[in-house]
C-alpha positions in Angstrom: 65.3 49.1 32.7 68.5 50.7 31.6 70.6 47.7 30.8 73.2 47.4 28.1 72.7 44.9 25.3 75.4 42.7 26.7 73.7 42.6 30.1 70.4 41.8 28.5 72.0 39.1 26.4 73.7 37.6 29.4 70.4 37.6 31.4 68.5 36.0 28.6 71.2 33.3 28.3 71.0 32.7 32.1 67.2 32.3 31.9 67.5 29.9 29.0 70.0 27.9 31.1 67.5 27.9 34.1 64.9 26.4 31.8 67.2 23.6 30.8 68.4 22.9 34.4 65.1 23.1 36.3 63.6 19.9 34.9 61.6 17.3 36.8 62.0 13.5 36.6 58.4 13.0 37.8 55.7 15.4 39.0 52.3 14.7 40.6 49.8 16.2 43.0 52.0 15.2 46.0 55.0 16.9 44.4 52.9 20.0 43.8 51.8 20.1 47.4 55.3 19.7 48.7 56.7 22.3 46.2 53.9 24.7 47.0 54.6 24.5 50.7 58.4 24.9 50.0 57.7 28.1 48.0 55.4 29.4 50.7 58.2 28.9 53.3 60.8 30.5 51.0 58.5 33.6 50.7 57.9 33.7 54.5 61.7 33.6 55.1 62.0 36.6 52.8 59.1 38.4 54.5 57.3 38.4 51.1 53.6 38.0 50.5 52.7 36.1 47.3 50.1 34.0 45.6 51.5 30.6 44.4 49.9 28.5 41.6 51.0 25.1 40.3 49.2 23.7 37.3 49.9 20.3 35.6 48.3 19.6 32.3 45.6 22.2 32.8 44.7 20.9 36.3 45.5 23.3 39.1 47.1 21.2 41.8 48.1 24.0 44.2 47.0 27.5 45.0 47.8 29.5 48.0 47.3 33.2 48.6 49.4 34.4 51.5 48.2 37.0 54.0 48.7 40.4 52.4 48.1 39.4 48.8 45.2 40.6 46.6 42.6 38.7 44.5 44.1 40.4 41.4 47.1 38.2 41.8 45.1 35.3 40.4 44.4 37.2 37.2 48.1 38.1 36.9 48.9 34.4 37.4 46.4 33.4 34.6 47.9 36.0 32.2 51.5 35.0 33.1 50.7 31.3 32.6 49.2 32.0 29.2 52.5 33.6 28.2 54.5 30.5 29.4 52.1 28.2 27.6 52.2 30.2 24.4 56.0 30.8 24.2 57.3 27.8 26.1 59.7 29.9 28.3 59.3 31.7 31.6 57.2 34.8 31.5 60.1 37.0 32.6 62.4 35.4 29.9 59.7 36.2 27.3 59.2 39.7 28.6 62.8 40.6 28.5 63.3 39.0 25.1 60.3 40.7 23.5 61.3 44.1 25.0 64.9 43.7 23.7 63.4 43.0 20.2 60.9 46.0 20.6 58.0 43.6 20.2 54.6 43.6 22.0 52.2 40.8 22.6 49.2 42.6 21.0 50.9 44.2 17.9 53.3 41.4 17.0 51.5 38.3 18.2 47.9 39.4 18.3 47.6 38.3 22.0 45.2 40.5 24.0 46.5 42.3 27.1 43.4 41.0 28.9 44.7 37.5 28.6 48.5 37.8 28.4 51.1 39.9 30.3 54.8 40.5 30.0 55.6 40.1 33.7 57.9 37.8 35.7 56.9 35.0 37.9 55.6 32.1 35.8 58.0 29.3 35.1 57.4 26.2 32.8 57.0 22.9 34.6 59.2 20.7 32.4 59.3 16.9 32.7 62.3 14.9 31.3 61.3 13.2 28.2 58.0 15.0 27.9 58.7 18.7 27.8 56.5 21.4 29.2 53.5 20.0 31.0 52.4 22.9 33.2 53.4 26.0 35.1 54.7 27.1 38.5 53.8 30.7 39.1 54.3 33.4 41.8 52.5 36.7 41.8 52.7 39.6 44.2 56.2 41.1 43.9 58.0 43.1 41.2 58.7 41.1 38.0 62.3 40.1 38.6 61.6 39.3 42.3 58.7 37.0 41.4 60.9 35.3 38.8 63.8 34.9 41.3 61.6 33.6 44.0 60.1 30.9 41.8 63.4 29.8 40.3 65.4 29.9 43.6 62.5 27.9 45.2 62.4 25.3 42.4 66.2 24.9 42.4 66.4 24.4 46.2 63.5 22.0 46.1 65.1 19.9 43.3 68.3 19.7 45.2 66.7 18.6 48.5 
């Protein structure tokens, strides 16, 4: 990525804003099902094949692997979710921030690459008044596309 410092700073601020805006009043298993189906339809409209995972308080409420995905996507999801749960921000936000600071998960945070990955697609599930209670994750596309699909999908779902 050959971005200027100003571009990176602007993108990091945009992602921080997303994390403040994309907040839920309530969330339960029915919400997870409806959101998962919404994200699946969003991916289909874009002709993209992804695996979608929605986890609330350690309980996986939704998992769907679209035709054309690979079993490895679940391992990517697990590792991305670990990043969100550790840092409290989206996996792509964390990835760009750490890269801009020339930090690595293993060297600077002692987090094994086998369990954590700096890749886009995992977003914190944040409840008003409670904070982060889970993750909403997409895997199967390049980093920024995974991130954009999950945030665009959450935004359109919350507006509906």
